[in-house]
N, C-alpha and C positions, 0 to 999 in steps of 0.2 A: 387510670382505671380506678374506681369506687364502689364498694359494695353498698346497697340499699339497704339499711338496717330495717326499715318498716317491713319492706317487701321479705327479709329474711325471717322475721319474726312471723309473719303469716305462713310462710313456708314450714318453719318449724311447728307452728300451730296445727296446720293441716296434717302434715305427715308424722308428725312425732308427739302429737298430743301436748305441745308446749314443753317438753322434757329436754332441758339443756343437756343433759348426760347422753340421752340416745341420739340427738340431733348432731353433737359433737362426733360421737362415734361414727356416725353415717358420713360426716365430712372429713373423717380422718385427722381431727385437731383435739387438743385437749379442751376440756370441760371448761376450765377455767379461763383458756383463751377465748372461747366462744362467749362466755358470760361478760368477761371484761369488754370485749368488742361489742356485743349489744347494748350493755348498760352504760359504756362509758365512752365508746367510740374509738378504743385504743386497740390497735391490732388491725387484723383485717388483711394481712398480706399474702404472698404468693401461695402458701399452703392452703389457707381458707378458700382463697379464689378458685384454685384447682379443685378444691373439695366440693364447692358449689356446683362446679362446671360438672364434675363426675357424677354428682347427686342428680342433678337436672337430666342429664343425658340417660340415666338409669330409669329414671321416672317418666321420660318422654317430655320434658318440659324445656322450654327456651330459657337458656341461661342468662340471656341479654336482659330478661326482666329484672334479674336481681343484681346485674352488674352494670353500673353507669360507666360508658366509655368517654 
């Protein structure tokens, strides 16, 4: 299971105006964790995957677009 960074950035831009802090809060992760994952590919574990799933379900989106199985 791997998160699609490009799609996550698009999601952040669309729903959180590209704001790392706001998007991290929505996902339930630290801002530094999100920033490090998007910019360096480090992290992206269970907590972030769970946050993406919950965020997508709340917005009526298909989380499979953002998670490559």
